[in-house]
Backbone as a printed PyTorch tensor [residue, N CA C, xyz], in Angstrom:
tensor([[[  1.2070,  -1.2030,  -0.0190],
         [  0.3150,   0.2620,  -0.1560],
         [  0.8980,   1.3330,  -0.5050]],

        [[  0.5410,   2.2370,  -0.5830],
         [  1.1820,   3.5580,  -1.1100],
         [  0.9340,   4.3090,   0.8390]],

        [[  2.4840,   4.9150,   0.8320],
         [  2.8240,   5.8750,   1.9250],
         [  2.3190,   6.9330,   1.8860]],

        [[  1.3390,   6.9150,   2.6460],
         [  0.9620,   8.7780,   3.0670],
         [  1.7250,   9.6860,   3.3320]],

        [[  2.3180,  10.2220,   2.8130],
         [  3.0780,  11.6090,   4.0100],
         [  2.3850,  12.8890,   5.0890]],

        [[  2.9830,  13.0360,   5.6940],
         [  2.5110,  14.6100,   6.2090],
         [  3.3970,  14.9840,   7.4900]],

        [[  2.4910,  16.5760,   7.7290],
         [  3.2660,  17.1900,   8.6390],
         [  2.3260,  17.4250,   9.6410]],

        [[  2.6600,  17.8940,  10.1910],
         [  1.8870,  18.1370,  12.0040],
         [  2.4550,  18.9610,  12.4980]],

        [[  1.9870,  20.2090,  12.5400],
         [  3.1960,  21.9720,  13.7160],
         [  2.0710,  21.7280,  14.6970]],

        [[  2.7450,  22.2450,  15.5790],
         [  2.1170,  22.7090,  16.4860],
         [  1.9210,  23.9520,  16.4580]],

        [[  1.0330,  25.5410,  17.3660],
         [  1.0130,  26.8220,  16.3200],
         [  1.1350,  27.9570,  17.2290]],

        [[  1.7720,  27.7530,  18.4670],
         [  1.8990,  28.5930,  19.0680],
         [  3.9330,  28.4700,  19.0150]],

        [[  5.0480,  29.2710,  18.4430],
         [  5.6300,  29.4670,  18.5480],
         [  6.9600,  28.6990,  17.5070]],

        [[  5.5140,  28.1130,  16.2150],
         [  5.8420,  27.3190,  15.5320],
         [  5.3840,  27.9000,  13.9670]],

        [[  4.0420,  28.3340,  14.0420],
         [  3.2890,  28.7020,  13.2870],
         [  2.5190,  30.6870,  13.3000]],

        [[  2.8300,  30.5710,  14.6140],
         [  2.6230,  31.6990,  14.6900],
         [  3.2740,  32.6250,  15.8880]],

        [[  3.2200,  33.3970,  16.0800],
         [  3.4460,  34.5580,  17.0200],
         [  2.3660,  35.6190,  18.1440]],

        [[  1.9710,  34.9060,  18.8750],
         [ -0.0580,  35.4020,  19.5700],
         [  1.3160,  35.9180,  21.0920]],

        [[  1.6480,  35.9900,  21.2770],
         [  2.1830,  36.1850,  23.3340],
         [  1.6760,  37.6120,  23.3870]],

        [[  1.8980,  38.8590,  22.5160],
         [  1.9230,  39.7260,  23.0440],
         [  0.3770,  40.3350,  23.2220]],

        [[ -0.2770,  39.7640,  22.2620],
         [ -1.8920,  40.1150,  22.0910],
         [ -2.2470,  38.9370,  23.3670]],

        [[ -1.9320,  37.5050,  23.5240],
         [ -2.5720,  36.4860,  24.3330],
         [ -2.0160,  37.5270,  26.3060]],

        [[ -0.8150,  38.0490,  26.1590],
         [ -0.7540,  38.4070,  27.6290],
         [ -1.5870,  40.3880,  28.0580]],

        [[ -1.3460,  40.9770,  26.4180],
         [ -2.5010,  42.1610,  27.0090],
         [ -4.2010,  41.7770,  27.1030]],

        [[ -4.5370,  40.0600,  26.5270],
         [ -5.9020,  40.3110,  26.7570],
         [ -6.3940,  39.3420,  28.2730]],

        [[ -4.6060,  38.4710,  28.1580],
         [ -4.8940,  38.2220,  30.1410],
         [ -4.5610,  39.4380,  30.7980]],

        [[ -4.3090,  40.0760,  31.2670],
         [ -3.5930,  40.9130,  32.0620],
         [ -5.3720,  41.8790,  32.1960]],

        [[ -5.4880,  42.2460,  31.0110],
         [ -7.0400,  43.1410,  31.3210],
         [ -8.3380,  42.6770,  32.0520]],

        [[ -8.4330,  40.9300,  31.6200],
         [ -8.6910,  39.8130,  32.4990],
         [ -9.1790,  40.0370,  33.3810]],

        [[ -7.5450,  39.9060,  34.3840],
         [ -7.3230,  39.1620,  36.1830],
         [ -7.3460,  40.8160,  36.3760]],

        [[ -7.5410,  41.7950,  35.5260],
         [ -7.5730,  42.8840,  36.3400],
         [ -9.0730,  43.7550,  36.2510]],

        [[ -9.9460,  42.9160,  35.0400],
         [-11.1360,  43.5880,  35.4540],
         [-11.9690,  42.5340,  36.3350]],

        [[-11.9050,  41.0440,  36.2530],
         [-12.6180,  40.7560,  36.7930],
         [-12.3980,  39.3470,  38.1860]],

        [[-11.3020,  40.0660,  38.4060],
         [-10.4610,  39.3160,  39.8840],
         [ -9.9800,  40.7650,  40.7820]],

        [[ -9.7620,  40.5580,  41.9980],
         [ -9.2370,  41.2320,  42.6670],
         [ -7.6390,  41.0450,  43.0980]],

        [[ -6.7810,  39.8590,  41.8620],
         [ -5.1820,  39.5310,  42.5720],
         [ -5.1950,  40.5580,  41.2340]],

        [[ -3.7700,  41.0720,  42.1470],
         [ -2.1880,  41.6050,  41.6110],
         [ -1.6300,  41.2180,  40.6220]],

        [[ -2.1330,  40.1460,  40.3790],
         [ -1.1560,  38.9600,  39.4080],
         [ -0.9940,  40.5580,  37.8600]],

        [[  0.5120,  40.8040,  37.3460],
         [  0.5180,  40.4910,  36.0040],
         [  2.1310,  40.3820,  35.8100]],

        [[  1.4970,  39.8080,  34.1410],
         [  2.2550,  38.7730,  33.6850],
         [  2.9970,  39.4540,  32.5830]],

        [[  4.5250,  39.3020,  32.4460],
         [  5.2150,  39.6170,  31.5020],
         [  4.7800,  39.2670,  29.7650]],

        [[  5.3910,  39.4240,  28.7730],
         [  5.4270,  38.5560,  28.0480],
         [  6.4290,  37.9670,  28.1170]],

        [[  7.5530,  37.7670,  28.4300],
         [  7.8420,  36.9710,  28.5530],
         [  7.8190,  35.2900,  29.5210]],

        [[  6.8290,  36.1260,  30.6190],
         [  6.2830,  35.0380,  31.1680],
         [  5.0820,  34.4860,  30.4770]],

        [[  4.7250,  34.8090,  29.8680],
         [  3.8370,  34.5830,  28.7880],
         [  4.6700,  33.1090,  27.3030]],

        [[  5.8870,  33.5480,  27.0900],
         [  6.2420,  33.0280,  26.0650],
         [  7.0520,  31.8810,  27.2570]],

        [[  7.1240,  31.7340,  27.7810],
         [  7.7670,  30.6490,  28.8440],
         [  6.3220,  29.3500,  28.8210]],

        [[  4.9810,  29.8890,  29.1270],
         [  3.8590,  29.9190,  29.3420],
         [  3.3890,  28.5310,  27.7980]],

        [[  3.8200,  28.7740,  26.8760],
         [  3.4860,  28.4810,  25.3950],
         [  3.9420,  27.4810,  25.1790]],

        [[  2.8180,  26.1230,  25.0690],
         [  2.9530,  25.2400,  24.6650],
         [  2.6820,  24.2330,  25.4380]],

        [[  2.4170,  24.4840,  26.6890],
         [  1.2720,  23.4690,  27.7070],
         [  0.5470,  23.8100,  28.0670]],

        [[  0.4530,  22.5330,  29.1490],
         [ -1.3750,  22.7430,  28.8900],
         [ -1.3910,  24.1230,  29.4480]],

        [[ -3.3860,  23.4300,  29.8690],
         [ -4.0040,  25.1090,  30.4670],
         [ -3.3040,  25.1280,  32.1780]],

        [[ -3.5250,  23.0620,  32.0570],
         [ -3.7710,  22.9950,  33.7680],
         [ -2.3400,  23.1400,  34.3310]],

        [[ -1.1430,  23.2450,  33.6920],
         [  0.2260,  23.2190,  33.9290],
         [  0.0380,  24.4770,  34.4740]],

        [[ -0.5340,  26.3840,  33.3790],
         [ -0.0510,  27.2360,  33.0400],
         [ -0.9080,  28.0130,  33.9960]],

        [[ -2.1090,  27.3700,  34.7300],
         [ -2.5750,  27.3240,  35.3550],
         [ -2.1440,  27.9110,  37.2570]],

        [[ -1.1980,  26.8830,  36.9930],
         [ -0.2800,  26.3090,  38.7780],
         [  0.5370,  26.8250,  38.3350]],

        [[  0.9150,  27.4070,  38.1660],
         [  2.4510,  28.3510,  37.2160],
         [  1.5220,  29.6820,  37.3930]],

        [[  0.8270,  29.8450,  36.8260],
         [  0.1790,  31.8740,  37.4470],
         [ -0.4730,  31.5670,  38.5220]],

        [[ -0.5490,  31.0630,  39.4320],
         [ -2.4360,  30.8420,  40.0090],
         [ -1.7800,  29.9800,  41.6470]],

        [[ -0.9540,  29.7360,  41.3360],
         [ -0.4170,  28.5580,  42.6080],
         [ -0.8370,  28.5790,  43.7290]],

        [[ -1.4850,  30.2140,  43.7390],
         [ -1.0580,  29.8240,  46.2670],
         [ -3.0040,  29.5480,  45.8130]],

        [[ -3.8330,  29.1340,  44.3580],
         [ -5.2480,  29.6480,  44.8200],
         [ -5.5680,  27.6360,  44.0240]],

        [[ -6.7890,  27.1700,  44.6350],
         [ -7.2710,  26.4700,  44.2920],
         [ -7.3160,  25.7520,  43.1400]],

        [[ -7.0180,  24.8110,  42.5370],
         [ -7.1650,  23.7080,  40.9700],
         [ -8.5140,  24.7850,  40.6410]],

        [[ -9.7790,  25.3840,  41.0590],
         [-11.0800,  24.9450,  40.4070],
         [-11.3880,  26.2120,  40.8310]],

        [[-10.1580,  27.0140,  41.5160],
         [-10.5220,  28.7280,  41.4550],
         [ -9.5210,  29.1810,  40.1220]],

        [[ -7.7350,  28.5400,  40.0150],
         [ -7.7470,  29.4890,  38.7410],
         [ -7.7410,  28.7230,  37.7840]],

        [[ -8.4100,  27.8470,  37.7750],
         [ -8.4740,  27.0240,  36.1750],
         [ -9.9110,  28.4730,  35.1540]],

        [[-10.8560,  27.8080,  36.6730],
         [-12.0920,  29.2100,  35.9310],
         [-10.9990,  30.5680,  36.2860]],

        [[-10.6860,  30.7730,  36.5780],
         [ -9.7480,  32.4640,  35.5920],
         [ -8.8750,  32.2690,  34.6960]],

        [[ -8.6150,  31.1480,  34.5130],
         [ -7.8180,  30.4290,  33.1410],
         [ -8.8150,  30.6490,  31.3710]],

        [[ -9.8150,  30.3680,  32.4270],
         [-11.1340,  29.7470,  30.7480],
         [-11.3250,  30.9420,  30.7730]],

        [[-11.7010,  31.8490,  31.8490],
         [-12.3000,  33.5330,  31.5240],
         [-10.7890,  33.9860,  31.0810]],

        [[ -9.7380,  33.8560,  31.2020],
         [ -8.7000,  34.2360,  30.1060],
         [ -8.6880,  33.8270,  28.6400]],

        [[ -8.8150,  32.7300,  28.7940],
         [ -8.5590,  32.1270,  27.3090],
         [-10.4390,  32.8740,  26.7460]],

        [[-11.2280,  33.2140,  26.9660],
         [-12.3320,  34.0090,  25.9730],
         [-11.6480,  35.2140,  25.5100]],

        [[-11.2980,  36.1450,  27.0200],
         [-10.7850,  37.3810,  26.3880],
         [ -9.9200,  37.6240,  25.3340]],

        [[ -9.0200,  36.2070,  25.2240],
         [ -7.7620,  36.2500,  24.6620],
         [ -8.3380,  35.8560,  22.9080]],

        [[ -9.3190,  35.3620,  22.6290],
         [ -9.8840,  34.8820,  21.9710],
         [-10.8150,  35.8960,  20.9980]],

        [[-11.3100,  36.5600,  21.6880],
         [-12.2740,  37.7890,  21.2830],
         [-11.0410,  39.2220,  20.5010]],

        [[ -9.7930,  39.0390,  21.5650],
         [ -9.0350,  40.4740,  21.7030],
         [ -8.8420,  40.0180,  20.3860]],

        [[ -7.8420,  38.1110,  20.6260],
         [ -7.4140,  38.0430,  19.1640],
         [ -7.8400,  38.5710,  17.4060]],

        [[ -9.2070,  38.1660,  16.8280],
         [-10.0270,  38.7700,  16.1710],
         [-10.0980,  39.9440,  16.2760]],

        [[ -9.7160,  41.0990,  16.5130],
         [-10.0110,  42.4570,  16.6430],
         [ -7.7400,  43.3000,  15.9760]],

        [[ -7.0580,  41.7590,  16.8280],
         [ -5.3640,  42.5350,  16.8030],
         [ -4.5120,  40.8930,  16.4830]],

        [[ -4.5100,  41.0190,  15.4080],
         [ -3.8180,  39.7970,  14.7270],
         [ -2.9230,  39.3530,  15.0980]],

        [[ -2.2110,  37.9780,  15.1520],
         [ -0.8580,  37.5750,  15.6050],
         [  0.0540,  38.2720,  14.6060]],

        [[  1.1480,  37.7460,  14.6800],
         [  2.2030,  37.3710,  13.9330],
         [  2.8660,  36.5860,  13.0340]],

        [[  2.6740,  36.0090,  11.7260],
         [  2.8710,  35.6280,  11.1530],
         [  4.4230,  35.4270,  11.4660]],

        [[  4.6750,  33.7430,  11.2460],
         [  6.0250,  34.2780,  10.6490],
         [  7.1130,  34.2280,   8.1780]],

        [[  8.4180,  34.7590,   8.6580],
         [  7.7750,  34.7420,   7.2980],
         [  8.1260,  33.7050,   6.6310]],

        [[  8.0420,  34.3090,   5.5750],
         [  7.1740,  33.3720,   4.0680],
         [  6.7310,  32.3850,   4.6910]],

        [[  4.9240,  32.3510,   5.7460],
         [  4.6520,  31.4030,   6.2320],
         [  3.6580,  31.4460,   4.4940]],

        [[  2.8770,  31.8290,   4.0040],
         [  1.8830,  31.6090,   2.9160],
         [  2.6890,  30.8360,   1.8940]],

        [[  3.9560,  30.9900,   1.4780],
         [  4.5720,  30.4810,   0.3510],
         [  5.3020,  29.0830,   1.1330]],

        [[  5.5280,  28.9370,   2.0770],
         [  5.6740,  27.5500,   2.0520],
         [  4.7410,  26.4360,   2.5250]],

        [[  4.0880,  27.1910,   3.2720],
         [  2.6220,  26.4940,   3.9520],
         [  1.6820,  25.2590,   2.3570]],

        [[  1.9020,  26.0700,   1.5210],
         [  1.3760,  26.3480,   0.0750],
         [  2.5260,  25.5290,  -0.6870]],

        [[  3.5570,  25.4660,  -1.0260],
         [  4.8880,  24.4880,  -1.0050],
         [  4.4080,  23.1990,  -0.6190]],

        [[  4.6900,  23.2830,   0.9310],
         [  4.3630,  21.6170,   1.9220],
         [  3.0250,  21.4730,   1.9580]],

        [[  2.0170,  22.1580,   1.1360],
         [  0.4200,  21.3230,   1.1350],
         [  0.4520,  21.0440,  -0.6000]],

        [[  1.1880,  20.9700,  -1.3160],
         [  1.0360,  20.9350,  -2.3210],
         [  1.9020,  19.0890,  -2.4800]],

        [[  2.4210,  18.2410,  -1.8030],
         [  3.4510,  17.6520,  -1.2080],
         [  2.9370,  16.7600,  -0.3800]],

        [[  2.8320,  17.4350,   0.7090],
         [  1.6160,  16.6670,   2.4770],
         [  0.3680,  16.9980,   2.2620]],

        [[ -0.1050,  15.8800,   3.0540],
         [ -0.8690,  16.4350,   4.1850],
         [ -0.3930,  16.8160,   5.5890]],

        [[ -1.1540,  18.4340,   5.9790],
         [ -0.5480,  18.6900,   6.9900],
         [ -1.9250,  19.4920,   8.1180]],

        [[ -1.3290,  18.8480,   9.1810],
         [ -2.2640,  19.5440,  10.1240],
         [ -1.3840,  20.4040,  11.2670]],

        [[ -2.3160,  20.8630,  12.1100],
         [ -2.7300,  21.4990,  13.7650],
         [ -2.7730,  20.3880,  14.8960]],

        [[ -1.8940,  20.4950,  15.2740],
         [ -2.0170,  19.5210,  16.9840],
         [ -1.4970,  20.7300,  17.8780]],

        [[ -2.3430,  21.3810,  18.5700],
         [ -1.8690,  21.9900,  19.7340],
         [ -2.5430,  21.9200,  20.8520]],

        [[ -1.9470,  22.0270,  22.5660],
         [ -2.3900,  21.8750,  24.1430],
         [ -3.0850,  23.1780,  23.5290]],

        [[ -3.8560,  24.0010,  22.9710],
         [ -4.5000,  25.1710,  23.4970],
         [ -6.3490,  24.5580,  23.4810]],

        [[ -7.4180,  25.9600,  23.7870],
         [ -8.3730,  25.1140,  23.6370],
         [ -9.1750,  25.9980,  22.9750]],

        [[ -9.8890,  24.5790,  23.1080],
         [-11.0820,  25.3730,  21.5490],
         [-11.2490,  26.0390,  21.2820]],

        [[-11.7650,  26.7490,  20.0360],
         [-11.3940,  27.8250,  18.9260],
         [-10.1450,  28.8400,  18.7150]],

        [[ -9.5450,  28.4550,  19.3380],
         [ -7.4300,  28.6580,  18.9160],
         [ -7.6950,  28.8710,  18.1240]],

        [[ -7.5860,  27.5370,  17.2000],
         [ -6.7590,  26.7900,  16.1030],
         [ -7.5400,  27.3020,  15.6240]],

        [[ -9.1520,  27.8490,  14.5920],
         [ -9.4950,  28.5570,  13.4980],
         [ -9.3330,  30.0640,  13.5460]],

        [[ -8.9410,  30.6860,  14.7760],
         [ -8.9580,  31.7150,  14.7370],
         [ -6.9460,  32.3700,  13.6460]],

        [[ -6.5190,  31.6900,  14.4270],
         [ -5.4420,  31.4200,  13.3450],
         [ -5.7630,  31.2120,  11.9530]],

        [[ -6.1630,  30.1440,  11.6010],
         [ -6.9540,  29.8370,  10.1680],
         [ -7.6220,  30.9920,   9.6000]],

        [[ -8.2230,  30.9260,  10.3060],
         [ -8.9950,  32.9390,   9.5550],
         [ -7.8430,  33.6510,   9.3520]],

        [[ -7.2340,  33.3460,   9.6570],
         [ -6.1070,  35.0060,  10.1330],
         [ -5.0890,  35.3670,   8.7540]],

        [[ -4.6720,  33.8870,   8.7130],
         [ -3.4720,  33.4530,   7.7860],
         [ -3.0260,  33.7420,   6.4530]],

        [[ -4.9400,  33.0790,   5.3630],
         [ -5.1380,  33.7200,   4.5450],
         [ -4.9920,  32.1820,   3.3630]],

        [[ -4.8070,  31.7560,   4.2800],
         [ -4.1290,  30.0970,   3.9210],
         [ -4.8300,  29.0960,   4.1500]],

        [[ -5.9540,  28.8480,   4.7600],
         [ -6.4450,  27.7100,   5.4460],
         [ -6.3830,  26.5290,   4.9350]],

        [[ -7.0360,  26.8490,   3.7570],
         [ -7.0560,  25.4130,   2.5760],
         [ -5.9350,  24.5500,   2.9490]],

        [[ -5.0820,  24.7740,   2.8480],
         [ -3.5150,  23.9820,   3.7040],
         [ -3.4690,  23.3700,   4.6030]],

        [[ -4.6550,  23.4190,   5.3260],
         [ -5.0400,  22.0870,   6.4770],
         [ -5.5440,  21.0670,   6.6190]],

        [[ -5.2870,  19.8010,   6.4100],
         [ -5.9350,  19.3420,   6.0080],
         [ -6.7650,  18.7110,   7.4650]],

        [[ -6.6810,  19.5790,   8.5790],
         [ -7.0950,  18.7550,   9.8470],
         [ -6.6430,  19.2680,  10.6670]],

        [[ -7.2720,  19.5140,  12.4300],
         [ -6.6870,  19.6090,  13.5050],
         [ -7.1250,  19.0640,  14.6330]],

        [[ -6.3310,  19.2750,  15.8910],
         [ -7.3080,  18.9000,  17.0690],
         [ -6.0540,  19.3700,  18.0240]],

        [[ -6.7630,  19.7990,  19.3540],
         [ -6.2510,  20.6580,  19.9130],
         [ -7.1220,  20.0840,  21.5540]],

        [[ -6.3470,  19.8000,  22.6630],
         [ -6.3430,  19.3250,  24.1830],
         [ -7.2770,  19.7810,  24.2670]],

        [[ -7.8780,  20.7340,  24.0820],
         [ -9.1170,  21.5820,  24.9480],
         [-10.7480,  20.9240,  24.3250]],

        [[-10.0750,  20.1100,  22.7860],
         [-11.8370,  19.5140,  22.6110],
         [-11.6790,  17.8310,  22.6240]],

        [[-10.0080,  17.2760,  22.9380],
         [ -9.8600,  15.6710,  23.0110],
         [ -9.8880,  15.2710,  25.1330]],

        [[ -9.3770,  16.2720,  25.3080],
         [ -8.9430,  16.6340,  27.0900],
         [ -7.5670,  15.0140,  26.9720]],

        [[ -7.0840,  15.1740,  25.6290],
         [ -6.2790,  14.2230,  25.2710],
         [ -4.5640,  14.2350,  25.7890]],

        [[ -3.2200,  13.6040,  25.7610],
         [ -2.2220,  14.7890,  25.7060],
         [ -1.8160,  15.1520,  24.3340]],

        [[ -0.9540,  15.4990,  24.0650],
         [ -0.7570,  15.9820,  22.1510],
         [ -0.3350,  15.0870,  21.6550]],

        [[  0.7920,  13.8420,  22.4470],
         [  1.5870,  12.3520,  21.3850],
         [  0.1150,  11.5100,  21.0870]],

        [[ -0.8290,  11.8140,  21.9510],
         [ -2.3490,  11.1720,  21.4140],
         [ -3.5300,  11.7500,  20.1040]],

        [[ -3.1820,  12.6480,  20.5620],
         [ -4.3310,  14.4680,  19.7180],
         [ -3.5360,  13.5860,  17.9520]],

        [[ -1.6050,  13.4980,  18.2890],
         [ -1.2560,  13.7660,  17.0210],
         [ -1.1200,  11.9960,  16.3970]],

        [[ -1.4430,  11.2630,  17.2240],
         [ -2.0000,   9.9590,  16.6900],
         [ -3.2270,  10.1420,  15.9720]],

        [[ -4.2330,  10.6390,  17.0220],
         [ -5.3490,  11.0880,  16.3000],
         [ -5.8420,  11.1030,  14.6500]],

        [[ -4.6880,  12.8730,  14.5440],
         [ -4.7780,  12.8250,  13.4530],
         [ -4.8210,  12.1940,  12.2390]],

        [[ -3.3770,  11.1060,  12.8680],
         [ -2.8090,  10.5400,  11.6090],
         [ -3.1840,   9.6240,  11.4230]],

        [[ -4.8010,   9.0970,  12.4600],
         [ -5.1370,   8.0040,  11.8130],
         [ -6.4980,   8.7040,  11.1430]],

        [[ -7.2120,   9.6770,  11.1440],
         [ -8.4520,   9.8430,  10.6090],
         [ -8.0490,  10.5930,   9.0840]],

        [[ -6.0830,  11.0770,   8.9840],
         [ -5.6870,  11.3190,   7.5910],
         [ -5.5310,  10.4150,   7.1640]],

        [[ -5.0650,   9.0330,   7.1080],
         [ -4.5620,   7.6200,   6.5580],
         [ -3.1560,   8.2880,   6.4580]],

        [[ -2.1270,   8.8610,   6.8670],
         [ -0.5320,   9.6000,   6.8580],
         [  0.1120,   7.9300,   7.6300]],

        [[  0.6110,   7.2050,   7.0280],
         [  1.2660,   6.9850,   7.9180],
         [  3.3180,   6.5650,   8.1230]],

        [[  3.7540,   8.4450,   6.8470],
         [  4.9240,   8.8650,   7.2950],
         [  5.1120,  10.6810,   8.4020]],

        [[  5.0590,  11.0930,   8.9530],
         [  4.4420,  11.5720,   9.0590],
         [  6.4080,  12.5490,  10.3730]],

        [[  6.3260,  13.4910,  10.2460],
         [  6.7260,  14.4150,  10.9580],
         [  6.4850,  15.7920,  12.1580]],

        [[  6.7440,  16.0280,  13.1490],
         [  5.6660,  16.8960,  14.0730],
         [  6.3330,  17.9480,  13.8730]],

        [[  6.4700,  18.9320,  13.4300],
         [  7.3880,  20.3790,  13.4120],
         [  7.0690,  21.1950,  14.7660]],

        [[  7.4820,  21.5140,  16.3440],
         [  7.3620,  22.3750,  17.1040],
         [  8.2590,  22.8320,  17.8150]],

        [[  8.2120,  23.4130,  18.5640],
         [  9.3150,  24.5410,  19.5290],
         [  9.7880,  24.4600,  21.0830]],

        [[  9.1700,  23.4200,  21.4030],
         [  8.8340,  23.3050,  22.8170],
         [  9.4410,  21.7420,  23.1120]],

        [[  9.8890,  21.6850,  24.3070],
         [ 10.1780,  20.8310,  25.0650],
         [  9.3680,  19.4850,  24.7440]],

        [[  7.9790,  19.9470,  25.5430],
         [  6.8600,  19.9110,  25.5620],
         [  5.5950,  19.1470,  24.0790]],

        [[  6.6640,  19.1650,  22.9360],
         [  6.6250,  18.9380,  21.7640],
         [  7.6450,  18.0680,  21.2130]],

        [[  8.2660,  17.8930,  21.2420],
         [  9.7650,  16.5520,  21.5220],
         [  9.3510,  15.9200,  22.5570]],

        [[  8.5390,  15.8780,  23.4140],
         [  8.2400,  14.4920,  23.8130],
         [  6.9320,  13.8810,  23.5650]],

        [[  6.2560,  15.1220,  22.4800],
         [  4.7740,  14.4190,  22.1550],
         [  5.2630,  13.5950,  20.5820]],

        [[  6.0950,  13.8060,  20.0670],
         [  5.8200,  13.2420,  18.7450],
         [  6.6610,  11.7870,  18.7960]],

        [[  8.2020,  11.9740,  20.3060],
         [  8.3660,  10.9400,  20.8570],
         [  7.5750,  10.3130,  21.3280]],

        [[  6.1410,  10.3630,  22.2020],
         [  4.7030,   9.6410,  22.1010],
         [  4.2890,   9.2080,  20.8460]],

        [[  4.4620,   9.7730,  19.8150],
         [  3.6960,   9.5720,  19.0770],
         [  4.6530,   8.4750,  17.9650]],

        [[  5.6110,   8.0580,  18.1260],
         [  6.4620,   7.5910,  17.6720],
         [  6.7890,   8.3560,  15.9390]],

        [[  6.2910,   9.8440,  16.2880],
         [  7.8230,  10.5720,  15.0410],
         [  8.5280,  11.1150,  15.4210]],

        [[  8.9890,  11.2560,  13.9200],
         [ 10.9160,  12.0920,  13.9220],
         [  9.8230,  13.2470,  14.5410]],

        [[ 10.9970,  13.6500,  15.2480],
         [ 10.6910,  16.2530,  15.8570],
         [ 11.4920,  16.5290,  15.3180]],

        [[ 11.0390,  17.5310,  15.0490],
         [ 11.3970,  18.8880,  13.8180],
         [ 11.3680,  20.3560,  15.2320]],

        [[ 12.6390,  20.6030,  15.1030],
         [ 12.7520,  21.7080,  16.5820],
         [ 12.4920,  23.4390,  15.4910]],

        [[ 11.5390,  23.8780,  15.8800],
         [ 11.0500,  25.2580,  15.4110],
         [ 12.2410,  26.0500,  16.1590]],

        [[ 13.9980,  26.2960,  16.1220],
         [ 14.6960,  26.8520,  16.5060],
         [ 14.6220,  28.4820,  17.1650]],

        [[ 13.3070,  29.1180,  15.6800],
         [ 13.5780,  30.4500,  15.9360],
         [ 11.9300,  30.2360,  16.6520]],

        [[ 11.5090,  29.7350,  17.8380],
         [  9.9440,  29.6280,  19.0090],
         [ 10.5030,  30.2180,  20.7240]],

        [[  9.7740,  29.5950,  21.3570],
         [  9.9650,  29.7510,  22.4530],
         [ 10.7380,  28.6060,  23.1250]],

        [[ 11.0880,  27.5210,  22.4650],
         [ 11.7980,  26.7870,  23.1950],
         [ 12.6720,  26.0180,  22.8740]],

        [[ 13.3490,  24.9390,  23.9780],
         [ 14.6460,  23.9590,  23.4580],
         [ 14.1250,  22.2690,  23.8150]],

        [[ 14.9090,  22.0020,  22.7670],
         [ 14.7040,  20.6610,  22.6970],
         [ 16.3120,  18.9790,  22.0250]],

        [[ 16.1870,  18.5560,  22.7750],
         [ 17.4310,  18.0910,  23.7570],
         [ 17.7260,  16.7730,  22.2780]],

        [[ 16.7050,  16.3780,  21.2870],
         [ 17.9670,  14.9500,  21.0380],
         [ 16.5030,  14.8950,  19.2920]],

        [[ 16.1170,  16.4080,  18.9570],
         [ 14.9740,  16.7510,  17.8520],
         [ 15.5410,  15.9000,  16.6520]],

        [[ 15.0850,  14.7850,  15.7280],
         [ 15.4260,  14.6800,  14.4680],
         [ 16.3830,  15.6630,  13.5130]],

        [[ 15.9730,  16.8590,  13.4960],
         [ 16.8780,  17.7970,  12.6990],
         [ 15.9390,  19.0170,  13.0640]],

        [[ 17.1010,  19.8570,  12.9050],
         [ 16.1630,  21.7640,  13.4240],
         [ 16.1420,  22.4840,  12.9310]],

        [[ 15.3510,  23.3170,  12.7660],
         [ 14.5570,  24.4610,  11.6840],
         [ 14.6670,  25.4580,  12.0200]],

        [[ 15.6590,  26.0970,  11.4690],
         [ 16.1290,  27.8490,  11.4040],
         [ 15.1220,  28.8020,  10.6600]],

        [[ 14.1950,  28.3760,  10.5630],
         [ 13.7110,  29.4840,   9.6600],
         [ 12.6010,  28.5620,   8.9250]],

        [[ 11.1380,  29.1580,   9.2830],
         [  9.3480,  28.1190,   8.9850],
         [ 10.2820,  27.7020,   6.9060]],

        [[ 10.5100,  29.4010,   6.4800],
         [ 10.9600,  28.5830,   4.5620],
         [ 12.0540,  27.6120,   4.7540]],

        [[ 12.5220,  27.4310,   5.5270],
         [ 13.7530,  25.9510,   4.6740],
         [ 12.4020,  24.4940,   5.4170]],

        [[ 12.2450,  24.6260,   5.5050],
         [ 11.0560,  23.5370,   6.1960],
         [ 10.8800,  22.4670,   4.6300]],

        [[ 10.1160,  23.2270,   3.5230],
         [ 10.3450,  22.1460,   2.1630],
         [ 11.5720,  21.4550,   2.0880]],

        [[ 12.4000,  21.4690,   2.3440],
         [ 14.3380,  20.8010,   2.1000],
         [ 13.8520,  20.1550,   2.9150]],

        [[ 13.8890,  20.7600,   4.0620],
         [ 14.4050,  19.6740,   5.4770],
         [ 13.4420,  19.0170,   5.1880]],

        [[ 11.8120,  19.0670,   5.0550],
         [ 10.6060,  17.9790,   4.6040],
         [ 11.0110,  16.5810,   3.5210]],

        [[ 11.7070,  17.0580,   2.5030],
         [ 12.1700,  16.3490,   1.5040],
         [ 13.4700,  15.2450,   2.1320]],

        [[ 14.5590,  15.5400,   3.2880],
         [ 15.3460,  14.6190,   3.5170],
         [ 14.5600,  14.0090,   4.7120]],

        [[ 13.8770,  14.1760,   5.0270],
         [ 13.0250,  13.2030,   6.0920],
         [ 12.2280,  12.1950,   5.9220]],

        [[ 11.1680,  12.7920,   5.0290],
         [ 10.4300,  12.0830,   4.2390],
         [ 10.2290,  11.2790,   3.4710]],

        [[ 11.1540,  10.6030,   2.7570],
         [ 11.7460,  10.4920,   1.7370],
         [ 11.1460,   8.9250,   1.1350]]])
C-alpha cells in the first residue's frame, strides 16, 4: 500500500507568535474580573506557550485552589479569543509560500495544547487555511498532544509523518506518537534530541524532503 506522508505542526512559536496579544488580553481579564494584583510579562507568556492549561494555571496562580485558578484561566482564554479577532498575531516570514509549497506534497495538520476555538482564529487570519486538512487540540479531546497527533494521523491515513514544534513538550509528544520531531528553533523553547533543527519556517520544504523520503 502506498504511504501517505504528512507534516503536523504545533501552533504557538511554530506557525505564529500571539504572545503579545495573549498576555495583553489575560492581564486585562485578570484586572477586570478578579481582585488579584497579578500582572504578567511577555517573557512569562512565552514561557507558558505549549504547556497544558492545567500547568499554566498552576504556574500563574500557585496559591489558589485548582478549581479557582482554572476558572480564571478559562475566562482569560475567552478574552484572548475576542482580543485576537481584532488584534491579529504575527505570522512567521514566508508562511504562505512555505505552507502552500508543503501542502502540494504532504497532508498538513495542526495539533496544539490550546483551548477550542484558538486554532480556527489562526486559520481565519492566516489566509491559507485550505493548506491544512485537519486540526486537533487538548481543549477538544482532553488528551495528551501525543495522543492527538496519533488521532490526526489515523483520521488522515498518514503513515509517514513529522511533527514540527518549538518546545521540549512538543519533542516529548512526537516521541510519544512515535514520529520524528523537528525543532523550530526560532520559537520559544528548546529540544534535546530532535531529528532536525529548523531555523526558519521557509527552510522546511527542503528539510521535510530529507526526512520524508
